[in-house]
N, CA, C and O of each residue as an XYZ file, in Angstrom:
644
protein
N       0.842     -1.176      0.000
C       0.000      0.000      0.000
C       0.890      1.242      0.000
O       1.809      1.358      0.811
N       0.615      2.143     -0.892
C       1.374      3.392     -1.003
C       0.857      4.378      0.053
O      -0.341      4.662      0.076
N       1.728      4.911      0.928
C       1.255      5.859      1.939
C       0.746      7.154      1.303
O       1.287      7.649      0.315
N      -0.310      7.673      1.910
C      -0.870      8.953      1.498
C      -0.083     10.058      2.180
O       0.171      9.964      3.381
N       0.310     11.094      1.466
C       1.017     12.198      2.132
C       0.115     12.844      3.192
O      -1.099     12.919      3.002
N       0.693     13.307      4.299
C      -0.116     13.998      5.311
C      -0.822     15.218      4.702
O      -0.278     15.911      3.843
N      -2.026     15.450      5.166
C      -2.835     16.576      4.701
C      -2.728     17.737      5.683
O      -2.093     17.612      6.730
N      -3.342     18.852      5.349
C      -3.402     19.990      6.282
C      -4.097     19.584      7.575
O      -3.744     20.079      8.645
N      -5.068     18.699      7.494
C      -5.777     18.231      8.693
C      -4.846     17.430      9.596
O      -4.900     17.563     10.818
N      -4.000     16.607      9.005
C      -3.010     15.878      9.809
C      -2.047     16.851     10.486
O      -1.695     16.683     11.653
N      -1.631     17.863      9.742
C      -0.712     18.867     10.317
C      -1.411     19.655     11.436
O      -0.765     20.038     12.412
N      -2.722     19.901     11.304
C      -3.480     20.579     12.363
C      -3.388     19.765     13.651
O      -3.141     20.318     14.723
N      -3.584     18.468     13.548
C      -3.499     17.602     14.729
C      -2.117     17.653     15.372
O      -2.001     17.623     16.597
N      -1.073     17.729     14.555
C       0.291     17.741     15.080
C       0.549     18.968     15.952
O       1.453     18.954     16.788
N      -0.230     20.020     15.765
C      -0.085     21.222     16.599
C      -0.464     20.960     18.056
O      -0.122     21.754     18.932
N      -1.158     19.869     18.323
C      -1.546     19.519     19.688
C      -0.411     18.865     20.472
O      -0.453     18.830     21.701
N       0.595     18.351     19.781
C       1.653     17.570     20.418
C       2.393     18.408     21.461
O       2.773     19.551     21.207
N       2.589     17.815     22.639
C       3.323     18.477     23.713
C       2.788     18.097     25.076
O       1.930     17.225     25.207
N       3.315     18.774     26.095
C       2.890     18.601     27.485
C       2.006     19.784     27.853
O       2.343     20.932     27.564
N       0.877     19.502     28.490
C      -0.100     20.538     28.832
C      -0.573     20.365     30.269
O      -0.692     19.241     30.757
N      -0.844     21.485     30.951
C      -1.565     21.446     32.222
C      -2.956     21.994     31.971
O      -3.173     22.776     31.045
N      -3.895     21.576     32.805
C      -5.281     22.006     32.592
C      -5.953     22.410     33.892
O      -5.589     21.971     34.983
N      -6.947     23.264     33.723
C      -7.891     23.579     34.790
C      -9.273     23.311     34.218
O      -9.687     23.937     33.243
N      -9.982     22.371     34.836
C     -11.268     21.906     34.328
C     -12.394     22.366     35.245
O     -12.303     22.253     36.468
N     -13.442     22.880     34.646
C     -14.642     23.292     35.368
C     -15.788     22.388     34.934
O     -16.106     22.301     33.748
N     -16.411     21.710     35.910
C     -17.501     20.780     35.624
C     -18.765     21.212     36.335
O     -18.735     21.642     37.488
N     -19.871     21.091     35.632
C     -21.177     21.328     36.232
C     -21.462     20.186     37.203
O     -21.232     19.021     36.879
N     -21.958     20.516     38.381
C     -22.271     19.497     39.379
C     -23.766     19.355     39.612
O     -24.184     18.576     40.469
N     -24.577     20.092     38.868
C     -26.030     19.972     38.973
C     -26.681     21.310     39.214
O     -26.024     22.278     39.598
N     -27.981     21.359     38.986
C     -28.722     22.613     39.169
C     -28.581     23.169     40.582
O     -28.761     22.449     41.565
N     -28.258     24.452     40.671
C     -28.135     25.122     41.960
C     -26.869     24.790     42.723
O     -26.698     25.248     43.852
N     -25.975     24.006     42.135
C     -24.732     23.616     42.798
C     -23.561     24.378     42.196
O     -23.565     24.656     40.997
N     -22.556     24.722     43.000
C     -21.385     25.389     42.432
C     -20.603     24.414     41.558
O     -20.614     23.210     41.816
N     -19.925     24.917     40.527
C     -19.136     24.027     39.674
C     -17.922     23.491     40.424
O     -17.451     24.093     41.388
N     -17.434     22.358     39.964
C     -16.213     21.763     40.497
C     -15.052     22.206     39.617
O     -15.168     22.221     38.392
N     -13.939     22.565     40.236
C     -12.748     22.955     39.491
C     -11.623     22.009     39.868
O     -11.295     21.842     41.043
N     -11.029     21.380     38.831
C      -9.972     20.408     39.046
C      -8.803     20.708     38.119
O      -8.948     21.400     37.111
N      -7.644     20.173     38.480
C      -6.459     20.346     37.658
C      -6.013     18.999     37.105
O      -6.272     17.946     37.688
N      -5.330     19.066     35.957
C      -4.864     17.838     35.339
C      -3.681     18.091     34.434
O      -3.132     19.191     34.376
N      -3.306     17.038     33.728
C      -2.147     17.111     32.847
C      -2.389     16.215     31.635
O      -2.913     15.109     31.764
N      -1.997     16.708     30.448
C      -2.062     15.936     29.212
C      -0.666     15.776     28.640
O       0.138     16.708     28.657
N      -0.393     14.602     28.141
C       0.772     14.348     27.320
C       0.236     13.934     25.959
O      -0.462     12.928     25.839
N       0.563     14.713     24.937
C       0.079     14.419     23.586
C       1.292     14.116     22.720
O       2.227     14.910     22.615
N       1.246     12.936     22.102
C       2.362     12.542     21.248
C       1.846     12.195     19.863
O       0.693     11.803     19.684
N       2.719     12.350     18.903
C       2.411     11.973     17.527
C       2.595     10.471     17.377
O       3.520      9.888     17.942
N       1.712      9.854     16.616
C       1.863      8.474     16.203
C       2.055      8.538     14.689
O       1.104      8.424     13.915
N       3.316      8.726     14.291
C       3.620      8.993     12.890
C       3.113     10.373     12.496
O       2.969     11.258     13.339
N       2.848     10.541     11.229
C       2.374     11.830     10.712
C       0.858     11.955     10.724
O       0.320     13.022     10.425
N       0.160     10.865     11.069
C      -1.285     10.838     10.834
C      -2.150     10.880     12.090
O      -3.323     11.247     12.008
N      -1.619     10.523     13.218
C      -2.415     10.380     14.436
C      -1.780     11.136     15.593
O      -0.574     11.378     15.607
N      -2.611     11.505     16.562
C      -2.125     11.955     17.864
C      -2.772     11.078     18.930
O      -3.913     10.636     18.792
N      -2.016     10.841     19.991
C      -2.483     10.077     21.137
C      -2.403     11.000     22.342
O      -1.343     11.536     22.663
N      -3.543     11.177     23.005
C      -3.641     12.069     24.160
C      -3.794     11.221     25.415
O      -4.761     10.469     25.535
N      -2.863     11.329     26.341
C      -2.967     10.672     27.642
C      -3.206     11.755     28.679
O      -2.412     12.685     28.822
N      -4.321     11.621     29.406
C      -4.718     12.631     30.402
C      -4.789     12.011     31.782
O      -5.157     10.847     31.944
N      -4.428     12.814     32.776
C      -4.558     12.422     34.181
C      -5.109     13.612     34.945
O      -4.829     14.763     34.609
N      -5.888     13.329     35.968
C      -6.445     14.394     36.787
C      -7.283     13.820     37.907
O      -7.125     12.664     38.301
N      -8.191     14.664     38.418
C      -9.080     14.256     39.502
C     -10.522     14.413     39.073
O     -10.882     15.379     38.399
N     -11.360     13.439     39.474
C     -12.789     13.525     39.221
C     -13.432     14.435     40.260
O     -12.753     14.958     41.144
N     -14.743     14.621     40.147
C     -15.465     15.520     41.058
C     -15.264     15.148     42.519
O     -15.194     16.024     43.381
N     -15.170     13.841     42.803
C     -15.019     13.403     44.195
C     -13.566     13.364     44.657
O     -13.279     12.937     45.776
N     -12.645     13.812     43.794
C     -11.229     13.839     44.145
C     -10.478     12.581     43.765
O      -9.253     12.545     43.875
N     -11.178     11.544     43.321
C     -10.514     10.305     42.905
C      -9.730     10.551     41.619
O     -10.166     11.320     40.763
N      -8.586      9.907     41.481
C      -7.789     10.104     40.259
C      -8.448      9.418     39.054
O      -9.169      8.432     39.206
N      -8.190      9.951     37.871
C      -8.640      9.320     36.639
C      -7.526      9.386     35.608
O      -6.595     10.184     35.713
N      -7.650      8.534     34.619
C      -6.796      8.632     33.445
C      -7.669      8.355     32.225
O      -8.634      7.593     32.291
N      -7.308      8.992     31.107
C      -8.053      8.853     29.859
C      -7.067      8.734     28.716
O      -5.926      9.185     28.815
N      -7.514      8.124     27.628
C      -6.704      8.071     26.417
C      -7.618      8.367     25.231
O      -8.712      7.815     25.104
N      -7.125      9.263     24.362
C      -7.828      9.645     23.139
C      -6.877      9.437     21.973
O      -5.698      9.779     22.058
N      -7.383      8.883     20.897
C      -6.644      8.771     19.639
C      -7.454      9.513     18.590
O      -8.655      9.280     18.451
N      -6.804     10.407     17.851
C      -7.501     11.153     16.798
C      -6.626     11.150     15.550
O      -5.414     11.353     15.622
N      -7.255     10.919     14.424
C      -6.604     11.001     13.128
C      -7.566     11.599     12.123
O      -8.699     11.948     12.455
N      -7.108     11.712     10.909
C      -7.947     12.243      9.832
C      -7.969     11.230      8.703
O      -6.920     10.760      8.264
N      -9.164     10.894      8.230
C      -9.338      9.950      7.136
C      -9.605     10.735      5.855
O     -10.713     11.238      5.666
N      -8.608     10.852      4.968
C      -8.797     11.648      3.752
C      -9.880     11.096      2.828
O     -10.531     11.863      2.119
N     -10.083      9.776      2.826
C     -11.133      9.205      1.978
C     -12.515      9.643      2.431
O     -13.376      9.945      1.605
N     -12.730      9.678      3.744
C     -14.013     10.113      4.290
C     -14.113     11.628      4.397
O     -15.208     12.188      4.438
N     -12.944     12.294      4.443
C     -12.939     13.731      4.677
C     -13.390     14.066      6.089
O     -14.009     15.104      6.321
N     -13.074     13.174      7.043
C     -13.543     13.316      8.428
C     -12.422     12.970      9.403
O     -11.553     12.150      9.105
N     -12.455     13.606     10.570
C     -11.603     13.215     11.677
C     -12.267     12.012     12.342
O     -13.490     11.964     12.469
N     -11.458     11.047     12.762
C     -11.965      9.840     13.403
C     -11.138      9.599     14.655
O      -9.961      9.956     14.704
N     -11.746      8.999     15.659
C     -10.988      8.722     16.860
C     -11.780      7.934     17.876
O     -12.930      7.556     17.651
N     -11.126      7.695     19.010
C     -11.757      7.001     20.131
C     -11.348      7.666     21.437
O     -10.340      8.368     21.516
N     -12.164      7.423     22.460
C     -11.914      7.927     23.814
C     -12.216      6.799     24.780
O     -13.262      6.156     24.687
N     -11.295      6.558     25.714
C     -11.546      5.638     26.828
C     -11.091      6.319     28.108
O     -10.167      7.132     28.097
N     -11.750      5.978     29.214
C     -11.390      6.559     30.499
C     -11.506      5.534     31.611
O     -12.295      4.592     31.525
N     -10.713      5.725     32.656
C     -10.693      4.793     33.786
C     -11.995      4.810     34.574
O     -12.235      3.927     35.397
N     -12.848      5.821     34.325
C     -14.062      5.967     35.116
C     -15.284      5.282     34.514
O     -16.360      5.312     35.112
N     -15.136      4.655     33.322
C     -16.288      3.981     32.719
C     -15.837      2.889     31.769
O     -14.725      2.943     31.244
N     -16.705      1.875     31.538
C     -16.326      0.752     30.690
C     -16.635      0.942     29.203
O     -16.530     -0.012     28.432
N     -17.008      2.140     28.790
C     -17.448      2.368     27.422
C     -16.334      2.911     26.533
O     -15.538      3.746     26.964
N     -16.282      2.429     25.285
C     -15.419      2.982     24.248
C     -16.265      3.980     23.467
O     -17.282      3.613     22.879
N     -15.842      5.245     23.463
C     -16.528      6.287     22.702
C     -15.850      6.393     21.343
O     -14.622      6.399     21.259
N     -16.642      6.475     20.283
C     -16.125      6.575     18.925
C     -16.447      7.955     18.385
O     -17.602      8.382     18.381
N     -15.411      8.649     17.929
C     -15.540     10.017     17.438
C     -15.656     10.088     15.916
O     -15.076      9.280     15.190
N     -16.421     11.081     15.457
C     -16.478     11.487     14.063
C     -16.521     13.010     14.082
O     -17.372     13.593     14.755
N     -15.613     13.664     13.352
C     -15.573     15.111     13.493
C     -15.075     15.863     12.290
O     -14.669     15.294     11.276
N     -15.125     17.196     12.451
C     -14.671     18.098     11.397
C     -14.205     19.418     11.997
O     -14.599     19.805     13.097
N     -13.340     20.101     11.224
C     -12.887     21.448     11.581
C     -13.926     22.461     11.122
O     -14.627     22.243     10.133
N     -14.019     23.571     11.851
C     -14.894     24.660     11.411
C     -14.204     25.438     10.286
O     -13.053     25.161      9.946
N     -14.913     26.406      9.715
C     -14.390     27.181      8.576
C     -13.122     27.956      8.937
O     -12.266     28.169      8.079
N     -12.995     28.380     10.197
C     -11.807     29.137     10.611
C     -10.593     28.234     10.849
O      -9.469     28.716     10.992
N     -10.834     26.923     10.891
C      -9.801     25.922     11.124
C      -9.135     26.080     12.493
O      -7.955     25.774     12.665
N      -9.915     26.565     13.462
C      -9.411     26.668     14.832
C     -10.177     25.743     15.784
O      -9.712     25.485     16.895
N     -11.344     25.242     15.364
C     -12.196     24.439     16.248
C     -12.483     23.086     15.601
O     -13.019     23.010     14.495
N     -12.115     22.020     16.316
C     -12.414     20.656     15.900
C     -13.554     20.145     16.763
O     -13.422     20.060     17.983
N     -14.675     19.805     16.136
C     -15.826     19.250     16.853
C     -15.885     17.758     16.585
O     -15.994     17.322     15.439
N     -15.812     16.983     17.654
C     -15.859     15.529     17.591
C     -17.184     15.064     18.161
O     -17.487     15.324     19.325
N     -17.973     14.380     17.353
C     -19.296     13.907     17.774
C     -19.210     12.449     18.197
O     -18.424     11.671     17.654
N     -20.037     12.093     19.181
C     -20.114     10.714     19.664
C     -21.515     10.463     20.209
O     -22.254     11.401     20.508
N     -21.867      9.201     20.332
C     -23.136      8.811     20.967
C     -22.800      7.988     22.193
O     -21.885      7.165     22.180
N     -23.565      8.229     23.261
C     -23.311      7.502     24.489
C     -24.480      7.566     25.431
O     -25.514      8.151     25.110
N     -24.325      6.962     26.608
C     -25.417      6.890     27.567
C     -25.855      8.270     28.049
O     -25.032      9.144     28.321
N     -27.150      8.437     28.146
C     -27.731      9.684     28.620
C     -27.449      9.874     30.108
O     -27.339      8.906     30.860
N     -27.334     11.138     30.522
C     -27.180     11.445     31.945
C     -28.421     11.053     32.738
O     -28.360     10.960     33.964
N     -29.548     10.822     32.061
C     -30.791     10.459     32.740
C     -30.667      9.123     33.463
O     -31.426      8.849     34.392
N     -29.715      8.287     33.043
C     -29.513      7.005     33.709
C     -30.622      6.002     33.440
O     -30.775      5.033     34.184
N     -31.394      6.223     32.386
C     -32.530      5.351     32.080
C     -32.232      4.350     30.970
O     -33.144      3.705     30.451
N     -30.961      4.218     30.604
C     -30.573      3.292     29.553
C     -30.659      3.881     28.149
O     -30.314      3.209     27.177
N     -31.111      5.120     28.031
C     -31.202      5.743     26.709
C     -29.831      6.252     26.265
O     -28.905      6.392     27.064
N     -29.736      6.521     24.966
C     -28.494      6.990     24.350
C     -28.759      8.374     23.764
O     -29.857      8.655     23.283
N     -27.738      9.238     23.809
C     -27.890     10.587     23.263
C     -26.605     11.012     22.565
O     -25.615     10.280     22.559
N     -26.635     12.198     21.979
C     -25.490     12.739     21.254
C     -24.642     13.627     22.157
O     -25.155     14.352     23.009
N     -23.339     13.551     21.946
C     -22.369     14.368     22.664
C     -21.440     15.023     21.656
O     -21.293     14.549     20.530
N     -20.818     16.114     22.073
C     -19.769     16.750     21.295
C     -18.612     17.093     22.221
O     -18.806     17.681     23.284
N     -17.410     16.719     21.808
C     -16.182     17.174     22.446
C     -15.534     18.129     21.457
O     -15.334     17.787     20.292
N     -15.209     19.321     21.926
C     -14.770     20.405     21.050
C     -13.385     20.859     21.486
O     -13.178     21.238     22.638
N     -12.435     20.817     20.548
C     -11.058     21.261     20.797
C     -10.854     22.557     20.034
O     -11.035     22.613     18.817
N     -10.477     23.594     20.763
C     -10.228     24.899     20.138
C      -8.779     25.287     20.362
O      -8.315     25.372     21.499
N      -8.062     25.526     19.257
C      -6.683     26.011     19.339
C      -6.706     27.523     19.209
O      -7.148     28.063     18.194
N      -6.228     28.201     20.241
C      -6.215     29.660     20.250
C      -4.914     30.186     19.650
O      -3.884     29.518     19.730
N      -4.952     31.384     19.046
C      -3.724     31.965     18.467
C      -2.598     32.088     19.481
O      -1.427     32.087     19.100
N      -2.929     32.194     20.771
C      -1.925     32.332     21.820
C      -1.140     31.042     22.050
O      -0.140     31.042     22.768
N      -1.594     29.938     21.439
C      -0.948     28.656     21.670
C      -1.639     27.847     22.752
O      -1.310     26.679     22.957
N      -2.594     28.453     23.447
C      -3.371     27.721     24.444
C      -4.507     27.001     23.731
O      -4.788     27.258     22.561
N      -5.157     26.091     24.459
C      -6.314     25.425     23.881
C      -7.416     25.297     24.909
O      -7.182     25.351     26.116
N      -8.622     25.128     24.400
C      -9.793     24.924     25.252
C     -10.491     23.663     24.778
O     -10.590     23.406     23.578
N     -10.968     22.887     25.723
C     -11.711     21.668     25.448
C     -13.069     21.814     26.107
O     -13.158     22.168     27.283
N     -14.125     21.544     25.356
C     -15.483     21.630     25.903
C     -16.229     20.340     25.602
O     -16.053     19.752     24.536
N     -17.062     19.900     26.541
C     -17.945     18.753     26.329
C     -19.373     19.215     26.530
O     -19.689     19.941     27.472
N     -20.235     18.771     25.610
C     -21.642     19.123     25.742
C     -22.510     17.957     25.293
O     -22.081     17.077     24.547
N     -23.748     17.985     25.777
C     -24.705     16.918     25.537
C     -25.973     17.506     24.919
O     -26.387     18.614     25.258
N     -26.582     16.745     24.005
C     -27.834     17.166     23.390
C     -28.971     16.869     24.353
O     -29.166     15.728     24.772
N     -29.713     17.905     24.696
C     -30.816     17.774     25.646
C     -32.090     17.334     24.917
O     -32.184     17.479     23.698
N     -33.064     16.800     25.650
C     -34.311     16.355     25.019
C     -35.035     17.458     24.235
O     -35.765     17.169     23.287
N     -34.829     18.731     24.635
C     -35.503     19.835     23.924
C     -34.743     20.276     22.673
O     -35.151     21.229     22.009
N     -33.634     19.589     22.341
C     -32.877     19.905     21.134
C     -31.766     20.924     21.324
O     -31.070     21.253     20.363
N     -31.579     21.435     22.544
C     -30.497     22.386     22.810
C     -29.271     21.620     23.310
O     -29.374     20.498     23.806
N     -28.099     22.267     23.163
C     -26.859     21.686     23.649
C     -26.539     22.257     25.019
O     -26.624     23.469     25.215
N     -26.170     21.405     25.975
C     -25.801     21.814     27.324
C     -24.322     21.504     27.544
O     -23.912     20.343     27.545
N     -23.519     22.573     27.732
C     -22.103     22.380     28.050
C     -21.993     22.018     29.522
O     -22.410     22.788     30.386
N     -21.433     20.851     29.809
C     -21.320     20.392     31.194
C     -19.889     20.404     31.708
O     -19.646     20.178     32.894
N     -18.932     20.671     30.802
C     -17.538     20.684     31.221
C     -16.717     21.482     30.220
O     -16.955     21.423     29.014
N     -15.739     22.232     30.741
C     -14.732     22.826     29.864
C     -13.395     22.830     30.602
O     -13.335     22.881     31.830
N     -12.327     22.774     29.808
C     -10.986     22.770     30.375
C     -10.116     23.741     29.569
O     -10.178     23.779     28.340
N      -9.322     24.508     30.275
C      -8.369     25.406     29.652
C      -6.973     24.822     29.838
O      -6.589     24.449     30.946
N      -6.219     24.746     28.744
C      -4.900     24.107     28.722
C      -3.812     25.117     28.408
O      -3.979     26.017     27.585
N      -2.691     24.934     29.093
C      -1.482     25.736     28.816
C      -0.319     24.772     28.644
O      -0.192     23.771     29.350
N       0.527     25.116     27.674
C       1.706     24.272     27.442
C       2.663     24.348     28.637
O       2.795     25.394     29.272
N       3.311     23.250     28.927
C       4.321     23.205     29.967
C       5.661     23.491     29.304
O       6.035     22.866     28.312
N       6.365     24.444     29.877
C       7.700     24.765     29.365
C       7.745     25.665     28.179
O       8.827     25.983     27.687
């Protein structure tokens, strides 16, 4: 098989590579103050086509967590593809995404269990925004029954060193 040359989308992903610290703000429920936690990401390139994100931090109750994300770009589909796994749940999340017109925001869509806990499944979006300053923001939101999106978590990242 002849390798495909890396695309601009692959090069966009490579901009994520490095060591990052984070401050994460999570919604804890109606009328409750948000939880603020700190964490760390190590993002490495897997060749020219993929990035692997290893994250560590604390959950709302202070327990440690770790997560792994793999993201690449499929030129045949014209879509970003990836997966997410975390120590806090047994589910493999599968991503499908695209860059916005400004090429600063990558929206990764996935389907997973509803927060309602009733066994239903709903849509989620994880959004990575690369800022001109070199910092990045990560947001997670869920599609509500009324058709609106509810952001339940965001994290601000700064490069280490």
